[in-house]
C-alpha positions as CSV (number, residue, x, y, z in Angstrom):
1,M,60.1,10.5,91.2
2,D,60.7,13.2,88.6
3,P,63.9,12.4,86.7
4,L,64.4,16.1,85.7
5,G,64.4,17.1,89.4
6,M,67.2,14.6,90.2
7,L,70.9,15.4,89.9
8,P,73.2,12.5,89.1
9,V,76.3,12.8,91.3
10,S,79.4,10.7,90.8
11,F,81.1,10.5,94.3
12,H,84.8,9.8,94.4
13,L,85.3,8.2,97.9
14,E,88.1,6.9,100.1
15,G,90.8,9.0,98.5
16,S,92.5,12.4,99.0
17,L,93.4,15.4,96.8
18,E,97.2,15.8,96.1
19,F,99.3,18.2,94.1
20,D,102.3,16.6,92.4
21,G,103.8,19.8,91.2
22,L,102.0,19.9,87.8
23,Q,98.4,19.2,88.6
24,V,95.9,18.3,91.2
25,I,94.9,14.6,91.3
26,Y,92.6,12.4,93.4
27,V,94.8,9.6,94.8
28,G,93.1,6.2,95.6
29,G,89.5,5.6,96.3
30,R,86.5,4.4,94.3
31,V,83.6,5.9,92.4
32,E,79.9,5.5,93.4
33,M,76.8,7.0,91.7
34,S,73.9,8.6,93.5
35,Y,70.8,10.7,92.5
36,V,70.2,13.8,94.7
37,D,67.0,15.8,94.7
38,R,67.9,19.3,93.3
39,D,65.3,21.0,95.6
40,K,67.0,19.4,98.7
41,M,70.6,20.1,97.6
42,S,72.7,20.9,100.7
43,L,75.8,19.7,102.6
44,P,73.8,17.4,105.0
45,E,72.0,15.8,101.9
46,L,75.4,15.1,100.3
47,R,76.8,13.6,103.5
48,G,73.7,11.4,103.8
49,H,74.3,10.0,100.3
50,V,78.0,9.4,101.1
51,C,76.9,7.4,104.2
52,D,74.9,5.2,101.9
53,H,78.2,4.1,100.3
54,V,80.6,4.5,103.2
55,P,79.8,3.5,106.8
56,I,81.4,6.6,108.5
57,T,80.7,7.8,112.0
58,E,79.9,11.3,113.4
59,E,83.5,11.9,114.4
60,Y,84.6,12.0,110.8
61,L,84.5,15.2,108.8
62,V,83.8,15.3,105.0
63,D,85.2,18.0,102.7
64,F,83.4,18.1,99.3
65,H,85.0,19.5,96.1
66,W,83.2,19.5,92.7
67,L,84.6,19.9,89.2
68,F,83.3,22.7,87.1
69,P,82.1,21.5,83.7
70,G,84.6,21.6,81.0
71,E,87.6,22.3,83.3
72,D,90.4,20.2,84.6
73,M,91.1,19.5,88.2
74,T,93.9,22.0,88.4
75,N,91.8,25.0,87.4
76,G,88.1,23.9,87.8
77,L,88.1,22.3,91.3
78,R,85.9,24.2,93.7
79,K,84.9,23.5,97.3
80,L,81.4,23.0,98.6
81,A,81.6,25.1,101.8
82,T,78.0,26.2,102.2
83,D,74.5,25.2,101.0
84,K,74.6,28.1,98.6
85,D,77.6,26.5,96.9
86,C,75.6,23.3,96.5
87,L,72.7,25.1,94.9
88,F,75.2,26.9,92.6
89,M,76.6,23.5,91.6
90,S,73.1,22.2,90.8
91,E,72.4,25.2,88.6
92,C,75.7,24.8,86.7
93,I,75.1,21.1,85.9
94,S,72.7,20.6,83.0
95,E,70.0,17.9,82.9
96,D,72.0,15.4,80.8
97,A,75.3,15.9,82.7
98,V,76.8,14.3,85.8
99,A,78.3,16.2,88.8
100,E,81.8,15.1,89.7
101,V,82.1,15.4,93.5
102,Y,85.4,14.5,95.3
103,A,85.1,13.7,99.0
104,E,87.8,13.7,101.6
105,I,86.8,11.8,104.8
106,Y,89.1,12.5,107.8
107,K,89.2,13.2,111.5
108,Y,91.7,14.9,113.8
109,E,94.0,13.1,116.3
110,G,96.0,15.8,118.0
111,D,97.7,17.8,115.3
112,E,97.5,15.0,112.7
113,I,94.8,14.4,110.1
114,V,93.6,10.7,109.9
115,L,92.0,9.8,106.6
116,W,89.2,7.2,106.6
117,S,90.1,3.9,105.0
118,C,87.7,1.0,104.6
119,A,90.4,-1.6,103.8
120,E,92.4,-1.2,107.0
121,P,90.2,0.4,109.8
122,S,92.7,-0.5,112.5
123,E,95.6,1.4,110.8
124,P,94.1,4.5,109.2
125,K,96.1,6.6,106.8
126,K,97.8,9.6,108.4
127,K,99.0,12.9,106.9
128,S,101.6,15.1,108.6
129,R,99.9,18.4,108.2
130,S,98.4,20.6,110.9
131,K,94.9,22.1,111.1
132,S,96.1,25.4,109.8
133,A,97.7,23.8,106.8
134,Q,94.3,22.1,106.0
135,G,92.6,25.5,106.2
136,D,95.1,26.9,103.7
137,V,94.4,24.1,101.2
138,S,90.7,24.7,101.5
139,A,91.1,28.5,101.0
140,E,93.3,27.9,97.9
141,S,90.8,25.6,96.3
142,N,87.9,27.9,97.1
143,A,89.6,31.0,95.6
144,D,87.9,30.7,92.2
145,S,84.5,30.3,93.8
146,E,84.9,33.4,95.9
147,S,86.2,35.5,93.0
148,S,83.2,34.4,90.8
149,D,80.8,35.4,93.6
150,E,82.4,38.8,93.9
151,D,82.1,39.4,90.2
152,D,78.5,38.4,90.0
153,N,77.4,40.5,93.0
154,G,79.7,43.4,92.6
155,Q,78.3,44.5,89.2
156,T,74.9,45.6,90.7
157,E,76.4,48.6,92.5
158,D,76.0,50.9,89.6
159,N,72.2,50.1,89.7
160,N,71.8,51.1,93.4
161,E,74.3,54.0,93.5
162,S,71.8,56.8,93.6
163,D,69.7,55.0,96.2
164,S,72.6,54.3,98.6
165,E,73.6,58.0,98.8
166,D,71.7,60.6,100.7
167,S,69.8,62.8,98.3
168,D,70.4,65.8,100.6
169,Y,74.2,65.6,100.4
170,V,76.0,68.2,98.3
171,E,78.9,66.8,96.4
172,G,82.1,68.9,96.4
173,D,81.3,70.7,99.6
174,E,84.7,70.9,101.4
175,D,83.5,72.9,104.4
176,T,83.4,70.1,107.0
177,S,84.3,69.9,110.7
178,D,87.9,69.1,109.9
179,D,90.1,67.5,107.3
180,D,89.7,63.7,107.8
181,E,92.3,61.8,105.8
182,E,90.5,58.5,106.6
183,A,87.2,59.8,105.2
184,N,89.0,61.0,102.1
185,E,90.6,57.6,101.6
186,F,87.2,55.9,102.0
187,R,85.6,58.3,99.6
188,A,88.4,57.7,97.0
189,N,88.1,53.9,97.3
190,A,84.3,54.1,96.9
191,R,84.7,56.3,93.8
192,N,87.1,53.7,92.3
193,Q,84.7,50.9,93.2
194,R,81.8,52.5,91.5
195,R,83.8,53.1,88.3
196,N,85.2,49.5,88.3
197,P,83.4,47.2,90.7
198,T,86.0,44.4,90.1
199,A,89.0,46.5,90.8
200,T,88.8,46.7,94.6
201,A,88.8,43.5,96.5
202,A,87.8,42.9,100.1
203,S,90.5,43.3,102.7
204,V,91.8,39.8,103.6
205,Q,94.8,39.1,105.7
206,T,97.4,37.1,103.8
207,V,99.9,34.8,105.4
208,T,103.4,34.8,104.0
209,V,105.3,31.6,104.1
210,N,109.0,31.7,104.0
211,K,110.7,29.5,101.3
212,I,112.7,26.5,102.3
213,Q,116.4,26.9,101.6
214,I,117.6,24.3,99.2
215,N,121.3,23.6,98.4
216,E,122.3,23.4,94.8
217,S,123.8,20.0,95.4
218,D,120.4,18.6,96.3
219,L,118.9,19.4,92.9
220,E,118.8,16.7,90.2
221,D,119.1,17.3,86.5
222,G,115.7,15.6,85.9
223,F,113.8,18.5,87.5
224,H,115.3,21.3,85.3
225,D,113.0,20.7,82.3
226,I,109.6,20.6,84.0
227,P,107.1,22.0,81.5
228,D,104.9,24.9,82.5
229,P,101.3,24.2,83.5
230,P,98.7,24.3,80.7
231,V,97.3,27.7,79.9
232,L,94.1,28.3,77.9
233,D,95.0,29.9,74.6
234,S,92.8,32.9,73.7
235,S,92.6,31.7,70.1
236,E,90.6,28.7,71.1
237,E,87.5,30.8,72.1
238,A,85.4,33.0,69.8
239,S,88.3,33.6,67.4
240,Y,88.5,33.5,63.5
241,E,90.1,31.1,61.2
242,D,90.4,30.8,57.4
243,D,88.4,28.3,55.4
244,D,89.4,26.7,52.1
245,D,88.2,29.8,50.2
246,G,90.2,32.2,52.4
247,E,87.1,33.6,54.1
248,D,87.1,34.3,57.8
249,I,84.9,31.9,59.9
250,R,84.2,32.6,63.6
251,R,84.7,29.6,65.8
252,K,81.8,28.5,67.9
253,S,82.2,29.3,71.6
254,R,81.3,26.7,74.2
255,F,79.9,29.5,76.4
256,A,76.3,30.7,76.2
257,K,75.5,34.1,74.7
258,Y,73.2,36.6,76.4
259,D,69.7,36.9,74.8
260,S,68.8,40.6,74.7
261,K,65.3,39.8,73.4
262,A,64.2,37.8,76.4
263,T,61.5,39.3,78.6
264,V,63.2,38.2,81.8
265,P,67.0,37.9,81.3
266,K,68.5,34.6,82.2
267,F,72.1,34.2,83.4
268,C,74.5,31.3,83.6
269,V,78.1,30.7,84.5
270,G,80.4,31.7,81.6
271,M,77.8,33.7,79.7
272,T,79.3,36.1,77.2
273,F,78.2,39.7,76.6
274,R,79.1,42.2,73.9
275,G,80.5,44.6,76.4
276,R,80.1,46.2,79.8
277,D,77.1,48.4,78.6
278,Q,75.1,45.3,77.6
279,F,75.9,43.6,80.9
280,K,74.8,46.7,82.8
281,K,71.5,46.9,80.8
282,A,70.9,43.2,81.4
283,L,71.2,43.7,85.2
284,I,68.8,46.7,85.1
285,K,66.3,44.8,83.0
286,Y,66.5,41.8,85.3
287,G,65.9,44.0,88.4
288,L,62.9,45.7,86.9
289,A,61.4,42.4,85.8
290,I,61.6,40.6,89.1
291,K,60.9,43.8,91.1
292,K,63.9,43.3,93.4
293,H,63.4,44.9,96.8
294,L,65.8,47.3,98.4
295,T,67.2,47.2,101.9
296,F,68.5,50.0,104.0
297,I,71.5,49.8,106.4
298,I,71.2,51.8,109.5
299,C,74.3,52.1,111.7
300,A,75.7,53.7,114.9
301,L,79.3,55.0,114.8
302,G,81.7,56.6,117.2
303,R,85.1,58.3,117.4
304,D,88.1,56.8,119.0
305,A,90.9,58.8,120.7
306,N,92.7,59.2,117.4
307,N,89.6,60.8,115.8
308,Q,88.9,57.7,113.7
309,I,85.7,55.9,113.0
310,Y,84.7,53.1,115.4
311,P,81.7,51.1,114.2
312,I,79.4,50.2,117.1
313,A,76.3,48.6,115.6
314,W,74.6,48.2,112.2
315,A,71.4,46.5,111.0
316,V,69.4,45.9,107.8
317,V,65.8,47.2,107.8
318,E,63.1,47.3,105.2
319,K,62.6,51.0,105.5
320,E,63.9,53.9,107.5
321,T,60.7,54.3,109.5
322,E,59.9,55.3,113.0
323,D,59.3,51.7,114.1
324,S,62.7,50.6,112.7
325,W,64.5,53.4,114.4
326,F,62.7,52.7,117.7
327,W,63.8,49.1,117.5
328,F,67.4,49.9,116.6
329,L,67.9,52.7,119.2
330,G,66.2,50.6,121.9
331,L,68.7,47.8,121.4
332,L,71.6,50.3,121.2
333,Q,70.6,51.9,124.5
334,K,70.5,48.5,126.1
335,D,73.9,47.3,124.7
336,V,75.9,50.5,125.2
337,Q,74.2,51.2,128.5
338,I,73.0,54.7,127.7
339,P,71.3,56.2,130.8
340,V,67.6,56.9,130.7
341,G,67.0,60.2,128.9
342,G,70.6,60.2,127.5
343,Q,71.9,63.0,129.7
344,G,75.6,63.7,128.9
345,W,75.6,62.0,125.5
346,V,75.8,63.6,122.0
347,L,73.9,62.2,119.0
348,I,74.5,63.5,115.5
349,S,72.1,62.5,112.7
350,D,70.3,63.8,109.7
351,Q,66.7,65.2,109.6
352,Q,64.9,61.9,109.0
353,K,61.5,62.3,110.4
354,G,61.2,58.8,111.9
355,L,64.6,59.1,113.6
356,L,63.8,62.5,115.1
357,N,60.6,61.2,116.7
358,A,62.4,58.1,118.0
359,V,65.2,60.2,119.6
360,Q,62.7,62.6,121.1
361,V,60.9,59.8,122.9
362,L,63.8,57.5,123.9
363,F,66.4,60.3,124.6
364,P,64.7,63.5,125.6
365,D,67.7,64.8,127.5
366,I,70.4,64.0,124.9
367,E,72.2,66.7,123.0
368,H,70.8,66.0,119.5
369,R,72.8,67.7,116.8
370,M,71.8,67.7,113.1
371,C,74.2,67.4,110.2
372,T,75.0,70.9,108.9
373,R,75.6,69.6,105.4
374,H,72.0,68.4,105.1
375,I,70.7,71.7,106.5
376,Y,72.9,73.7,104.1
377,A,71.6,71.5,101.2
378,N,68.0,72.3,102.0
379,W,68.9,76.0,102.5
380,R,70.8,76.0,99.2
381,K,67.8,75.0,97.2
382,K,66.5,78.5,97.5
383,Y,69.8,80.5,97.9
384,R,72.1,79.1,95.2
385,D,74.7,81.8,95.0
386,T,78.1,80.3,95.8
387,A,79.0,83.5,97.7
388,F,76.6,82.5,100.5
389,Q,78.4,79.2,101.2
390,K,81.4,80.4,103.3
391,P,79.3,82.8,105.4
392,F,76.8,80.0,106.2
393,W,79.6,77.6,107.3
394,K,81.2,80.4,109.4
395,C,77.9,80.6,111.3
396,S,78.0,76.9,111.9
397,K,81.6,76.8,113.1
398,A,81.3,79.9,115.3
399,S,82.1,78.7,118.8
400,S,80.5,81.6,120.7
401,V,77.2,83.4,120.5
402,P,78.8,86.9,119.8
403,F,80.8,85.5,116.9
404,F,77.7,83.7,115.6
405,N,75.8,87.0,115.5
406,F,78.7,88.6,113.8
407,C,78.8,86.0,111.1
408,K,75.0,86.1,110.7
409,A,75.2,89.9,110.2
410,K,77.8,89.3,107.4
411,L,75.5,86.9,105.7
412,A,72.6,89.3,106.1
413,Q,74.5,91.9,104.1
414,L,74.5,89.5,101.2
415,T,71.1,88.0,101.6
416,P,68.8,89.3,104.3
417,T,66.0,86.7,103.6
418,G,68.6,83.9,103.5
419,A,69.9,84.9,107.0
420,K,66.3,84.9,108.2
421,D,65.5,81.5,106.7
422,M,68.7,80.1,108.1
423,M,67.2,80.4,111.6
424,T,64.2,78.2,110.6
425,T,66.1,75.2,112.1
426,N,67.1,76.0,115.7
427,P,70.9,76.8,115.7
428,K,71.4,74.8,118.9
429,H,71.2,71.7,116.7
430,W,73.8,72.7,114.1
431,S,76.0,75.6,115.4
432,R,78.9,75.3,117.8
433,A,77.9,78.4,119.6
434,W,75.1,76.5,121.4
435,F,76.8,73.1,121.9
436,N,77.1,71.9,125.5
437,L,80.5,71.9,127.1
438,G,82.2,68.8,128.5
439,S,81.6,66.3,125.6
440,Y,84.8,67.3,123.8
441,C,83.1,66.9,120.5
442,D,83.1,69.8,118.0
443,S,81.6,68.0,115.0
444,V,78.9,69.8,113.1
445,D,78.3,67.2,110.3
446,N,77.7,63.5,110.0
447,N,80.6,62.6,107.7
448,M,81.2,59.4,109.6
449,C,78.2,57.8,108.0
450,E,79.3,58.8,104.6
451,S,82.7,57.4,105.3
452,F,81.2,54.2,106.6
453,N,79.1,53.8,103.4
454,N,82.2,54.3,101.3
455,W,84.1,51.8,103.4
456,I,81.6,49.0,102.7
457,V,80.7,50.0,99.2
458,D,82.5,46.9,97.7
459,I,80.2,44.5,99.7
460,R,76.9,46.4,99.8
461,A,75.7,44.7,96.5
462,H,76.1,41.2,98.0
463,P,73.2,39.1,99.3
464,I,72.1,40.1,102.8
465,I,73.9,37.3,104.7
466,S,77.1,37.7,102.7
467,M,76.9,41.5,103.1
468,L,76.5,41.3,106.9
469,E,79.3,38.7,107.1
470,G,81.5,40.9,105.0
471,I,80.9,43.9,107.2
472,R,81.6,41.9,110.3
473,T,84.9,40.6,108.8
474,K,86.0,44.2,107.8
475,V,85.3,45.4,111.4
476,F,87.0,42.3,112.8
477,V,90.2,43.1,110.8
478,R,90.0,46.9,111.4
479,I,90.0,46.5,115.2
480,Q,93.0,44.1,115.0
481,Q,94.9,46.6,112.8
482,N,94.2,49.6,115.0
483,R,95.2,47.7,118.1
484,G,98.8,47.5,116.9
485,K,99.1,51.2,115.8
486,S,99.8,52.6,119.2
487,S,102.9,50.5,119.7
488,N,104.8,52.8,117.2
489,W,103.7,56.1,118.8
490,N,106.2,57.9,120.9
491,T,103.9,60.7,122.2
492,R,101.2,60.8,124.9
493,I,98.6,62.2,122.5
494,C,97.4,60.4,119.4
495,P,99.0,61.6,116.1
496,N,95.8,62.8,114.4
497,I,95.1,65.1,117.4
498,L,98.6,66.5,117.2
499,K,98.1,67.1,113.5
500,K,95.0,69.1,114.3
501,L,96.9,71.0,117.0
502,N,99.6,72.0,114.4
503,K,96.9,73.8,112.4
504,Y,96.0,76.0,115.4
505,I,99.7,76.6,116.0
506,D,99.9,78.1,112.5
507,Q,96.8,80.2,113.2
508,A,98.5,81.5,116.4
509,Q,101.2,83.3,114.3
510,V,98.9,86.3,113.9
511,C,98.0,86.5,117.6
512,S,99.7,88.5,120.4
513,A,99.2,88.2,124.2
514,I,99.8,90.2,127.3
515,W,100.1,88.5,130.7
516,N,98.8,89.6,134.1
517,G,101.6,87.7,135.9
518,K,99.6,84.7,137.0
519,D,97.2,82.7,134.8
520,G,95.2,85.4,133.0
521,F,96.0,86.5,129.4
522,E,94.6,88.9,127.0
523,V,95.1,87.6,123.4
524,Q,94.7,90.0,120.4
525,E,93.7,88.4,117.1
526,K,93.4,91.1,114.4
527,D,90.6,93.3,115.7
528,K,89.2,90.9,118.3
529,R,90.4,90.3,121.9
530,Y,89.9,87.2,123.9
531,K,90.5,86.2,127.6
532,V,92.4,83.0,128.4
533,D,92.8,81.3,131.8
534,L,95.4,78.6,131.8
535,E,94.6,77.3,135.2
536,A,90.9,76.7,134.4
537,K,91.7,75.8,130.8
538,T,89.2,78.2,129.4
539,C,89.1,80.8,126.6
540,S,86.3,83.3,125.9
541,C,85.9,81.9,122.4
542,R,84.7,78.6,124.0
543,Y,86.5,76.3,121.5
544,W,89.0,75.0,124.1
545,Q,86.2,74.0,126.4
546,L,84.2,72.6,123.5
547,A,86.8,70.4,121.8
548,G,89.4,69.8,124.6
549,I,92.2,71.0,122.3
550,P,93.9,74.4,122.9
551,C,92.7,77.0,120.4
552,A,95.0,79.5,118.7
553,H,94.5,82.0,121.6
554,A,95.4,79.5,124.2
555,I,98.4,78.4,122.3
556,T,99.6,82.0,122.2
557,A,99.2,82.3,125.9
558,L,101.0,78.9,126.4
559,F,103.9,80.2,124.2
560,V,104.2,83.3,126.4
561,S,104.3,81.2,129.5
562,S,106.8,78.7,128.0
563,K,104.5,75.7,128.4
564,P,104.0,72.9,125.9
565,P,100.5,72.9,124.3
566,E,100.3,69.1,124.1
567,D,100.2,68.9,127.9
568,F,96.9,70.9,128.0
569,I,95.0,68.5,125.7
570,A,92.2,66.5,127.2
571,D,93.1,63.0,128.4
572,C,90.4,61.5,126.2
573,Y,92.8,62.0,123.2
574,S,95.7,60.1,124.9
575,A,97.2,56.8,123.7
576,E,96.1,55.2,127.0
577,H,92.4,55.8,126.2
578,Y,93.0,54.7,122.7
579,N,94.3,51.3,123.9
580,K,91.3,51.0,126.3
581,T,89.0,51.5,123.4
582,Y,90.6,48.7,121.3
583,D,91.1,46.4,124.3
584,H,87.7,44.9,123.5
585,C,88.1,43.0,120.3
586,M,85.6,40.8,118.4
587,L,85.5,37.1,119.1
588,P,86.0,34.7,116.2
589,M,83.0,32.7,114.9
590,E,82.6,29.3,113.3
591,G,81.2,28.7,109.8
592,M,77.5,28.6,109.1
593,E,77.5,24.8,108.7
594,Q,78.6,24.5,112.4
595,L,76.1,26.9,113.9
596,P,73.4,25.4,116.1
597,S,70.0,24.9,114.5
598,T,66.9,26.8,115.7
599,D,63.1,26.4,115.5
600,H,62.5,30.0,114.7
601,P,60.8,30.7,111.3
602,R,63.1,31.5,108.4
603,P,63.1,35.2,107.7
604,E,61.4,36.2,104.5
605,P,62.4,39.2,102.3
606,P,60.1,42.2,102.5
607,A,57.3,42.4,100.0
608,Y,57.5,44.8,97.0
609,V,56.0,48.1,97.9
610,K,54.7,50.3,95.0
611,M,55.4,53.9,95.7
612,P,52.6,56.5,95.1
613,G,52.6,58.5,92.0
614,R,54.1,58.0,88.6
615,P,57.3,56.0,88.5
616,R,60.4,58.0,87.8
617,K,62.3,57.4,84.6
618,E,65.4,59.2,85.6
619,R,67.4,59.1,88.8
620,R,67.0,61.9,91.4
621,R,69.9,64.4,90.9
622,E,71.8,66.0,93.6
623,P,71.2,69.7,94.5
624,G,73.3,71.9,92.2
625,E,74.0,69.0,89.7
626,V,73.8,69.9,86.1
627,R,70.6,68.8,84.5
628,K,70.4,66.6,81.4
629,G,70.6,68.7,78.3
630,T,67.5,69.0,76.0
631,K,68.9,71.0,73.1
632,M,68.6,69.3,69.8
633,S,71.8,68.8,67.9
634,K,72.5,70.6,64.6
635,V,72.6,67.4,62.7
636,L,69.0,66.6,63.7
637,E,67.9,70.2,62.9
638,D,69.4,70.0,59.4
639,H,67.7,66.7,58.6
640,R,64.4,67.6,60.2
641,P,61.6,68.2,57.5
642,Q,60.8,71.8,57.1
643,K,57.1,73.0,57.4
644,K,55.6,74.5,54.2
645,A,53.9,77.9,54.6
646,R,50.3,77.9,53.5
647,K,49.0,81.0,51.5
648,C,45.6,82.5,52.5
649,V,43.6,84.1,49.6
650,R,41.8,86.3,52.0
651,N,45.0,87.8,53.4
652,E,46.3,88.4,49.8
653,N,43.1,90.3,48.8
654,R,43.3,92.4,52.0
655,A,47.0,93.2,51.3
656,Q,46.1,94.3,47.7
657,G,43.4,96.6,49.0
658,D,45.7,98.1,51.5
659,M,48.3,98.9,48.8
660,G,45.6,100.5,46.6
661,S,44.4,102.9,49.4
662,Q,47.8,103.7,50.7
663,S,48.0,107.0,48.8
664,S,44.6,108.2,50.0
665,M,45.4,107.3,53.6
666,N,48.6,109.2,53.5
667,S,46.9,112.4,52.1
668,T,43.7,112.3,54.2
669,P,43.9,110.6,57.6
670,V,40.8,108.5,58.2
671,R,39.7,107.6,61.7
672,R,38.6,104.1,61.8
673,S,35.9,103.0,64.2
674,S,37.0,100.4,66.7
675,K,33.5,98.9,66.8
676,K,33.2,95.5,65.0
677,A,30.7,95.1,62.2
678,G,27.5,93.2,63.0
679,K,24.7,93.4,65.3
680,T,25.4,94.1,69.0
681,R,23.4,92.8,71.8
682,S,22.2,95.5,74.4
683,S,20.6,95.2,77.7
684,P,16.8,95.9,78.4
685,K,17.7,99.0,80.4
686,L,19.6,100.5,77.4
687,K,16.6,99.7,75.1
688,A,14.2,101.4,77.4
689,A,16.4,104.5,77.7
690,A,16.7,104.7,73.9
691,K,13.0,104.6,73.4
692,K,12.4,107.3,76.0
693,K,15.0,109.5,74.2
694,E,13.2,109.1,70.9
695,K,9.9,110.1,72.4
696,T,11.4,113.3,73.9
697,T,12.9,114.3,70.6
698,K,9.6,113.8,68.7
699,N,7.8,116.0,71.3
């Protein structure tokens, strides 16, 4: 048995953790010593060693808490909830130290917790606290552990920021389908998270407990002078003090310092860095040294009746390949019950080659739209003038073919080749003029995926299991929060749809209509005229049929006929359909330690794949982003050694000769021959012709 591979553990048994108002103490019990193999460190292994000292049965549960080295029980007690926590404890305990583990052995009898007692098994100890109270105590003791994990994992987001975003996206492009406040909120939160990864915490529901009312007569004088809990003074760590000679001496810190000269950086709990830049460089160096693999998150999102994001499915894959998309879309078709071929469904995606092939095979009849922002980003690489941006987006948002041709002609006046290249991608995939009617979806971009990435940006840097669990928890809470929103609505239509309707009402102020006396209207908007039929709920601009929301022309006709516009909105935007969407909520799950075991092989991380070509030294910049400057500063130019000019004697002699013959050249112009001095090589034909000429002259 290798003594270096064993961790000495001091078990505190047959007691319980209590808080006396000042500090946390372990009441009762005894201490037993065990040696646990560091490679086998886990919760079942610790329970097995406890069974060696205490004859407990399977009905009893054991909660383990360990004391962080150098801390007291009030601030340094952490719970061992998973096997990962056990391995973390093993890494924090050095070879010559002992792990202090406090065990609480108990079982439930109704709503009471019965503690295990070896002295009196017939009359076990009881505590008058419920299951929920026990859960609160565990969450409180585990708060430090969770916060430390978030700090360790959250710092790597800056390293993967450029990889997580789509390289085809254009930052600052405000021409989208509509103004989505939810997407703007997610985008702002993601921006703050990238600037300061520790500023944004994961959304967790907190429970507020009301204080117990205490009469002043019940208070005793002895409790007025209770001292404050001990606080670590900042002067105790890495500060300076004066010696006998009056010189400043830096106190030694008990925490390890980062070694910047190490080939592979090593990290430990409590390690100190000179600053944030050094910590960031250490993470980058560590990732390059171990060649950490990257994972990709693919997801399927939908829209609810309030025009909000509804996460449907998500998965982690090695790469965005055709095989991975086949696997994901096949499971999605089975779970969501999409009909064979996808007739009547709408799918919006980017132009990823593997995804396009998978959709074409699995859903040949589906209406496949492509994100206009990606198409515009590719088109903008050649046509960079900002004056082309609005005409391009007008072509995308044109709801009818005549209006699309009009907008295309306007763009052709600015750039004829640009209008021609715009049609390289079939407009039926990115322009409203060719979208099918009946889906009530007018989206021309895929902003939902960007919003989803911004929503989960605070947990994307976590390990794969923690990341997936974090996404599940966020979706779990989001569905619960959205279920209660409709109780405060006093209208039939969801508020975000009414807000969108108000914009079209403002646009209708410049329209005028004439009525045929029944259901037909002619609506004039500036120099264009449209036909509206209120009975059929149609408009010649096609937007009413496409989105299910009355357009500005229909609103003008409804105003003339004194009918409320909200009554002519499609039923899919009603609060009733909203409640049906959130009627299906996610079911709660138990912890990992209580999940059933399986015989399936443990999943392994994907192997490191070396990309072809020379590795990039700089990140891939977005289209239109300012390139890194290469101009040398004036300070460097001033201190740069100057090159000395070398004199050529041959040039000086030539210059003097030119000066001497300058007068003769000015008086008598001399025609210089352009032929160079020296022998010239001629062809045999020329030599033969020259000889023949000489003979003729002699004769």
